[in-house]
C-alpha positions in Angstrom: -0.6 -29.6 -5.2 -4.3 -29.4 -3.2 -6.8 -32.0 -1.9 -10.0 -31.3 -0.4 -11.9 -34.3 1.2 -15.2 -33.8 2.0 -17.0 -36.7 4.3 -15.8 -40.3 2.5 -15.6 -38.3 -1.1 -13.5 -36.1 -3.3 -15.1 -33.1 -4.0 -15.2 -31.9 -7.6 -13.2 -28.3 -7.8 -15.8 -25.8 -9.4 -14.8 -23.3 -11.7 -14.8 -19.6 -9.9 -16.3 -18.1 -12.8 -16.8 -14.2 -12.7 -20.2 -12.0 -13.2 -19.6 -9.6 -16.2 -21.8 -6.5 -15.3 -22.8 -2.8 -15.9 -20.2 0.0 -15.6 -19.6 2.3 -12.5 -18.6 6.0 -11.9 -14.8 7.1 -12.6 -14.0 7.5 -9.2 -15.4 6.8 -6.0 -14.8 5.6 -2.7 -15.4 1.9 -3.4 -15.7 0.3 -0.2 -14.6 0.8 3.6 -12.5 -1.5 4.8 -14.3 -3.3 7.7 -12.2 -3.0 10.8 -10.5 -5.2 12.5 -10.8 -6.0 16.0 -7.7 -6.8 17.8 -9.6 -8.9 20.8 -11.4 -11.0 18.1 -8.6 -12.0 16.5 -6.8 -13.2 19.5 -9.7 -14.7 20.9 -8.8 -18.3 21.7 -10.6 -21.4 24.0 -8.1 -23.3 26.3 -6.5 -26.6 24.5 -8.8 -29.5 24.6 -11.6 -27.3 25.7 -15.3 -27.6 23.9 -15.0 -24.6 21.4 -18.7 -24.8 20.4 -21.7 -24.4 22.7 -24.3 -27.1 23.5 -28.0 -27.6 24.2 -27.8 -28.2 28.4 -27.7 -32.1 28.9 -30.1 -31.0 32.6 -32.5 -29.3 30.2 -32.9 -32.5 27.5 -35.9 -33.4 28.7 -38.2 -30.5 28.1 -39.3 -29.0 25.2 -37.8 -25.3 26.4 -36.1 -22.8 23.7 -34.3 -20.1 24.4 -31.9 -16.9 23.4 -29.4 -15.9 25.3 -27.5 -12.4 25.4 -24.3 -13.0 27.2 -21.4 -9.9 27.7 -17.9 -11.0 28.9 -15.6 -8.6 30.6 -12.0 -10.3 30.3 -9.2 -8.8 33.0 -6.5 -10.8 32.3 -5.0 -12.8 29.4 -5.0 -16.0 30.9 -8.6 -16.1 32.8 -11.7 -16.5 31.4 -14.5 -13.6 31.8 -16.6 -12.3 34.5 -20.0 -13.2 32.6 -23.3 -11.5 33.5 -26.9 -11.5 31.1 -28.9 -9.1 30.0 -32.6 -8.7 28.8 -34.8 -11.7 30.3 -33.0 -14.0 32.2 -33.0 -17.4 30.9 -33.1 -20.6 32.6 -30.7 -22.0 35.2 -29.3 -24.8 32.8 -28.6 -22.8 29.9 -27.1 -19.7 31.8 -24.6 -22.5 33.4 -23.8 -23.6 29.8 -22.4 -20.0 28.7 -20.8 -19.7 31.9 -19.1 -23.1 31.4 -18.4 -22.5 27.4 -17.0 -18.8 28.3 -15.0 -20.2 31.2 -12.6 -21.7 28.6 -12.0 -18.5 27.0 -8.8 -16.2 26.7 -7.8 -13.0 25.4 -4.1 -13.9 25.2 -3.2 -10.5 23.8 -3.9 -8.4 26.6 -1.9 -6.9 28.6 -0.9 -4.4 31.2 -2.2 -1.0 29.2 -5.8 -2.8 29.4 -8.0 -2.7 32.6 -10.9 -4.6 31.1 -12.3 -5.7 27.7 -16.0 -6.2 27.3 -17.2 -8.6 24.3 -20.9 -9.6 23.9 -22.1 -12.9 21.9 -25.8 -14.2 21.9 -26.8 -17.6 21.8 -29.6 -19.7 20.2 -31.0 -22.8 22.1 -33.4 -24.8 19.9 -35.5 -27.0 22.1 -37.7 -29.1 19.5 -37.1 -32.7 19.1 -33.4 -32.3 17.6 -31.8 -30.8 20.6 -29.7 -27.8 18.9 -27.6 -24.7 20.4 -25.8 -22.3 18.3 -23.4 -19.2 18.9 -23.7 -16.2 17.3 -20.6 -14.3 15.9 -19.0 -12.6 19.1 -19.3 -9.0 18.9 -16.6 -6.3 20.0 -18.7 -3.1 21.3 -16.2 -0.9 20.0 -16.5 -2.0 16.3 -20.2 -0.4 17.0 -19.5 3.1 17.7 -17.0 2.4 14.9 -19.9 1.9 12.8 -21.6 4.7 14.1 -18.9 6.9 12.9 -18.4 5.8 9.7 -22.3 6.5 9.0 -21.7 10.3 9.6 -18.2 10.6 7.5 -19.1 13.0 5.1 -17.3 15.7 2.8 -17.5 19.7 3.0 -18.8 19.5 -1.1 -21.4 16.7 -0.8 -21.7 14.7 -3.9 -18.4 15.1 -4.9 -16.0 12.3 -5.8 -12.1 12.1 -6.2 -10.7 13.5 -9.2 -9.9 11.4 -11.8 -6.7 12.4 -13.2 -6.4 14.0 -16.5 -3.2 12.6 -17.4 -4.4 9.0 -16.6 -7.8 9.6 -18.2 -5.4 10.5 -21.5 -3.5 7.3 -20.8 -6.0 5.0 -20.2 -4.7 4.3 -16.8 -7.0 2.9 -13.5 -5.9 2.5 -10.1 -6.8 1.3 -6.5 -5.9 3.2 -3.7 -6.4 2.3 0.0 -6.2 5.2 2.7 -6.4 5.2 6.4 -8.0 8.4 7.8 -7.7 9.3 11.2 -9.8 12.1 13.1 -9.2 13.8 16.4 -11.9 16.2 16.2 -15.5 16.6 14.2 -14.5 19.4 12.5 -11.2 19.4 11.4 -9.1 17.3 8.5 -8.5 13.9 8.9 -4.7 12.5 9.1 -4.4 10.7 5.4 -1.7 7.7 5.2 -1.9 5.7 2.0 -1.6 2.5 3.2 -1.2 0.6 -0.3 -1.9 2.0 -3.9 -0.7 0.8 -7.7 2.1 3.6 -7.6 0.9 5.9 -9.3 1.2 9.6 -8.0 -1.4 11.7 -9.6 -3.9 9.0 -8.1 -2.5 9.5 -4.8 -2.7 13.1 -4.8 -6.2 12.9 -5.6 -7.0 10.7 -3.0 -5.4 12.3 -0.7 -6.5 15.8 -1.8 -10.5 14.7 -1.6 -9.9 12.9 1.6 -8.8 15.9 3.6 -11.8 17.4 3.1 -13.7 14.7 5.1 -15.2 15.1 8.1 -16.9 13.1 11.0 -19.3 15.6 12.6 -20.7 12.9 15.3 -17.4 12.2 16.7 -16.9 11.9 20.1 -13.7 12.2 22.3 -11.6 9.5 21.2 -10.3 9.2 17.8 -11.8 7.4 14.9 -9.4 5.4 12.3 -11.2 3.9 9.3 -9.6 2.4 5.8 -11.6 3.2 2.7 -10.4 1.8 -0.6 -10.5 4.0 -3.4 -11.0 2.6 -7.3 -10.8 4.6 -10.4 -11.7 3.0 -13.6 -13.3 3.5 -16.7 -17.4 4.0 -17.2 -16.8 1.6 -20.2 -14.7 -0.9 -18.2 -16.5 -4.4 -18.3 -17.0 -5.3 -14.2 -16.2 -8.5 -13.0 -17.0 -9.8 -9.4 -16.1 -13.2 -7.8 -19.1 -15.5 -7.1 -20.7 -16.6 -3.9 -19.9 -20.5 -3.8 -18.2 -23.3 -2.6 -14.6 -22.8 -0.9 -12.8 -25.7 -3.2 -13.9 -23.6 -6.0 -12.4 -20.7 -4.6 -8.7 -22.6 -3.6 -8.7 -23.3 -7.1 -7.6 -20.2 -8.0 -5.0 -19.9 -5.4 -1.4 -19.2 -5.7 0.9 -22.3 -5.9 2.7 -20.5 -3.3 0.2 -20.2 -0.9 0.8 -21.4 2.5 0.1 -25.4 3.0 -2.5 -25.9 5.5 -4.7 -28.8 7.0 -8.1 -28.1 8.6 -10.4 -30.8 9.8 -13.7 -28.5 9.8 -15.7 -31.6 11.2 -13.8 -30.0 14.7 -15.4 -26.4 13.7 -19.1 -27.0 13.5 -19.4 -27.7 9.7 -20.9 -26.9 7.6 -20.7 -22.9 7.8 -20.3 -20.1 5.8 -17.4 -17.0 5.8 -17.4 -13.9 4.6 -14.9 -12.8 2.9 -13.3 -9.4 0.5 -11.2 -9.8 -1.8 -7.6 -7.4 -1.0 -5.2 -9.1 -2.6 -2.5 -8.0 -3.7 -2.6 -4.6 -1.3 -3.9 -6.1 1.7 -5.1 -9.2 3.6 -8.2 -9.9 2.8 -11.2 -9.3 5.0 -12.4 -12.5 6.7 -15.6 -13.4 8.9 -17.9 -15.7 10.5 -21.7 -15.5 9.2 -24.7 -16.5 11.4 -22.6 -18.8 13.3 -19.3 -18.6 15.9 -16.7 -21.9 16.8 -13.5 -20.6 17.8 -12.2 -23.3 16.1 -12.1 -21.6 13.0 -10.0 -18.7 13.5 -6.6 -20.6 12.4 -8.4 -21.4 8.7 -9.9 -18.1 9.2 -6.0 -16.6 9.3 -4.9 -18.7 6.8 -7.8 -17.4 4.5 -7.0 -14.1 5.1 -3.4 -14.3 2.7 -4.8 -16.7 0.1 -4.1 -14.8 -3.2 -5.8 -16.0 -6.5 -3.4 -16.7 -9.8 -5.2 -14.3 -12.5 -3.9 -12.6 -14.6 -3.1 -9.2 -14.2 -6.2 -7.3 -15.6 -8.5 -9.8 -14.2 -6.8 -9.4 -10.7 -7.4 -5.3 -10.8 -11.0 -6.0 -11.5 -11.9 -8.5 -8.9 -10.3 -6.4 -6.2 -12.8 -5.7 -3.6 -14.8 -8.0 -4.1 -17.1 -9.2 -1.7 -18.1 -13.3 -2.0 -19.8 -15.8 0.4 -17.8 -19.3 0.4 -19.6 -22.2 1.9 -17.2 -24.9 4.0 -18.5 -28.1 4.0 -18.0 -30.9 6.7 -14.2 -33.1 5.8 -10.7 -32.1 6.1 -8.6 -29.5 3.9 -4.6 -30.8 3.0 -3.8 -28.0 0.7 
């Protein structure tokens, strides 16, 4: 049983409708699973310290609006980062505010094998009558490099797709296959690991065979690893997608054994949006903050990664891979 309170009244739980759409390819690389950043997942703030940026009090008498680009260099798990700024130098009050905010950041998962970890973050300070400040999502530059490699990932036979197994076509079987590919050289086959599948060997073999002819021509000296979701469906199968909507509507359909949770969104710079890629039951959901960042949201995001919907198997197989934006209001969630 879950209760969801928003401000002073209960939020009506809205049905999470599905969209019936057109048809697709019989077999395709449905999506690259966004790579997770170890550092972003373990980024935290000193207990009791502010997790959101504020407009500096020393500048409240002005109408200054400014954008600050900050680079954080962490050298230990129990210390805040060194801070430097890129681009036009902001007024001192704003750099001081960012430095104070960053001083409470910690990368608790650092160990002796990492000499330095670099993260980036942008801040927007609004100098209008209603002074405000917003921290944009923290960026791990390593993920940016991975995105570059994903862009040049290509098959040696352009336009080819995984072969839909003849036996599966006869039997009317469809499947999901999640494969992790590890590239070490631009002109050699990747190491292929099937990390989650529907358990049907003919589909698994098709993906493995196809993936062995993929290359990353722009690969540098460091290995590149990516996870791809391959989806095998019939052309006349109706497509079902989850719709963007309020968090309460999504949670209405969660399984009864969902881990109990209690979150106070009033402490998370509410309201805010999160983007979720639904991967259950194969993998954890991919969840990230949209448009703004507050470090206090991380435990909520971690919980949301494990939420699985209570739907029949046919519906479940259709919605795997859906991208949705969930709107999180102010208030408290007791689940």
